[in-house]
N, C-alpha and C positions, 0 to 999 in steps of 0.2 A: 311886201314879202317879209316873211320872218327872217330874222337874221340867224344864220347857222352857228351852232355852238361848236367851238373847236374842242376836239377830244385829244387828250394826252394820256399816255400809258401811266398807270398807277406806279408809284415807287415800290409798292409791295410786289408787283408783278414783273418788275425788271431786275436783272442781275447787277450786282455791284461792280463798279468800274475798278479794275485793279489800279493801284497807285502808280503814277509815272507814265501812264498811257493816255492820259486825257489830252484831247486836242482843243482847239479853239471852240468847237462845237460842244464839248463836254463829254464826248464819247471816244472810245478807242478808234483810231483811224478815221474818225469822222462819221462812223456808221452806228446808228443806234441798235442795240440788241433787241431781237424780237421778244415780245412778252410771251411767257409760257403759261398757259392756263393750267390751274391746279389739277384738273381732271386728266390732262395729258400726262402730267408728271405721275399721277397715281397709276394710270394705265401702263406707263413705261416701267414703273417699279414692280408692278404685279407680273408683267411679262418676264422681267428679269428674274424674279423669284421663282416663277413657274419653270423657267429654263434650268435654274439651279436645282430645283427639286427633281426634275426629270433626269438630270445628270446624276444626282445622288442615287435615285432609284436604279438607274442603269449600272452604277458602280456596285450597289448592293447586290443586284441580280448577277453581275458578272462574278462577284466574289463567291456568292452562294452556289453557283453553278460550276465553279472551277475554271472560269475563263480569264481571271484576273491574275497577272503574273505579280508574285509578291516576293520580297527579299527576306530570307530566313537565315538565321545563323546555323553554321554547320553543326554546332553542338546541339541544336534542337532536333536534328534528324536521327531517327532510329533505323538502322540498316537491316536488322534482323526481324523486322515486323512481319515478314513473310519469308518462307523458303525460297531462295533465288533459283532460277532455272539455269543460270550461267554457272558452270563448275570450274572452268579454266579461264585464267586471265592471261592474255597475250602481252608480254612485256613490251615488245615493239609497238604494238597498237596503243598501249597506255602512254608510252613516251610521246607518241605522235599527238595523242589527245591532249596531253599536258602542254606540249609546245603550242598547239592551237589555242588553247585556253589562255596561255600567257601572252600570246600575241594579239589575239582578237577578242578575248573575253568569252563569256558563256553565250552561245548563240541560240540554244534551245533549252527551255526550262525543264526541270525534272518534275516528276508528279508524286505528291504525297497525300496522305490522309491525315486529318486532324485527330490526334489522340488525346486531346484535352490537356491535362496536367502532365502527361508524359511526352508531350511535344508532338512530333509528326512522324508518321510511319512511311517509309520509302516504298513506293509502288514501282516506279520506273525511273531509269537515269542512274543506275548503280555505278557505271563506269565514270560518268561525269562527276559524281559525288566523290568517288575514290580519287580522281585526278585532282580535284580541287583540295581535298584533305592533304594529298601528297605535296602539292604546291605550297600550301599554307605552312606545312611542317618544314619544307625546304627553305622557303623565303621568309616567312613571318610576315608577309605583306597582308594589310588589312582587306585588300581587294579580293583575296582568296579565302577569307574567313566566312563569307556568306555565299549563299547559292540562290539563284532565281528559280521559283517553284510555282506550279499550279496546285492549289489545294483542292483535291477532287472531293465531291460529296458523295463518296461511295457508301452504300448502306451496309454491306457485309463483306467478309473476307473473300467470298467467292468472286465477287466483282473485282476485287483488288487483284486476285490471280489473273482473272480474264484481261484486265488492263495491262498487266505486265507481259502476259503472253502475247497479246496483240501487238505490243511494241517490238518485242524481241523477235517475233516471227517476221517483221518487216526489216528490222535493222541488224539482227544478229544471225550469224551462221551457227545455229545450235545443232548439236549432234542428236541423233535419235535417242542415245542414252540419256542425255541431259533433259529432253522432254519427258521421257519416261520416268526419270528420277523425280522430276517435279510432280507428276501425276501421282506417284506412289506416296510421296511425302504429304501431298494435300489430302489423300485418303487416309494416311496414318494419323494426321491431325484432326481428322473428322469433318474436314470441309466437304468431302464428297464421301458417299458410302463405300465405293470401291475404286481401285485404280482405273478399271475400265470405264466407270462413269465419269471420272476425272478426265480421261482422255477424250470422251465424247463431248463433254462440256467445254473444256479449255481449248480444244482444237476443233471446234465445231466448223470453222471456216475452212479447214483443210480438206483435202480430197479423202474419200473413203479408204483408198489404198495407203495413204500416209498415216491415217489414224490406225489402220490395221498394223502397220509396222511399229508405231509407237507402242501399241498395246503389247506386241510380241516383246519389245525391249523391257516392258514392265516386268515380264516374267523373268527376263535375265537379271534385272535388278533385285527382284525378290530372291532368286536362287543364289546369286554370286556377289550381290552388292557389298557384303561385308568383307570380302577379301580382294576385291578388284582395286587396284591402286590408280589406274589410269583409265577408267571406264569411258570417259568422254572421247578418247581416241579410238574406240572400237568402231570399225567401219560397219556400214549397213549389212553387207554381204556376210561378214564374219559373225556379227550379232545374231542374224536370223538363223544361221547354221548352228550356232550354240544353242539357240532356243529349241530347234528341231531335235538336237541331241538330248537335251534335257527332257523333252516330252517322250522321246523314243525309248529311253533307258533310265530306269529309276536310280541306278547307281552311278550314273555319269556325273551328276552335280556334286555329290559328296567326295568322289574321287578327285575331281578338279579342284575342289576347295581345299582338300588336304594337301594336294601338290602345290598350290599357290601359297598356302601357309608355311610349308616347310621350305620352299625356295622363293621368297618374295621378289618379283621382278624389280629392277632398279630403274627402268625406263619404260616409256610406253611401247617402244619397239620390242623390248624384251617381253613384256606382258602379252603383246600381240602374238609374238612367236610361240609362247607357251600355249596360248589359247588355240592357235592353229594346229600345234602338235597334238593337243588333246583330241582333236577331231579325226586324226589319222587312224585308220583301222589297223589293229595289230595283225602281223603276218600270220597266216594259217599255220598251225603246228604241223610238222613234217608227218607224212603218212608212212607208216611201217607196214610192209606187206611180206608175207612168207614166200621165199623162193626155193627153199629146200627143207628137209626135215631138220628142225632145230636151228634154222637160219632165217632171219628177217632182213629186208633191205629198206632203208629210208633214203629217199631222194631229197637232198638239201641243195641250196645254192652252191654250185661248183663242187658238190661233194656227194658221194655215195657211202652210206654207213651200213655195214653188216654187223649184226648182233645176234646173240643166241648161244645155246650150248654147242651148236655145230661149228662155231668159229674157233678153230683149233690152230696150233702152229703148222700143222700139215696143210690145212686149207690156206693159210697165209702163203706158204712156200709155193703151193700149187698156182695161186693167183699171180705171184711174182714171176714164176716161170712162164705162165701163159701170157703175161703182159710183155715180157721180154721177146716172145716169139712173134708178136703182132707186127 
């Protein structure tokens, strides 16, 4: 019988023994390391590289599709990239937001669009950005000098407006006037051909009744927007009544504008009261009817007025005597 040859692992296929761990057998803890075939090592390296490539591709895709949250300096954000729909900032709400950011940090990213060398244009998250700017100005802390943002791959300004409207329709209690103002400004800038088309596009997910009311408020903005000082506070019913008056009488708008210019309201309540007064119908002029030759009688509130050539001192005395005898 042939004598079997004893096989031993090649030194090239074994891992070196760390110094200080040798035992009497020459291996750490008395256990020989298993030899690793070169092909297994190559396959493992290839799998690791493939996983890294896949991760890198996923990161690039997330970045290009606006799903990757990135940290941007506040100074890189341009706030007036678009006309904002929010016209009024509530001071108490802003203080609450600042307190939340200071205590818990930014919980939701803002959305921006890449403007190249001009930085980033703000799409949504105006209040969060304002709060961070205020906190940085007040404290000087570095943690308030940056903002977490999603860089959205929007192709045109129209999509930017849609993104802003969609967020604020969910999160913000905007007035009908603020919605109408946005539609009018978007049309003025050429984003949409008309305010009506802007309303139909920007508020496509709203009900037909809501879009109709917003369209009515665009007429209010076009007629009185230059003189209204607190338009966001105009309630729905009053706004629609003003639009009806504007459409019913050509001179209503100019008269109301002139009145508001001469006596500018100092508060939202004053402006609302002035608008409500403008809708009140003037009292009908008193009717004068002849009651005798040369005498006419006008009936007024709590008064009777006699006038004409027949009103003489003798008639006056006769009336006094008659009234005394009643």
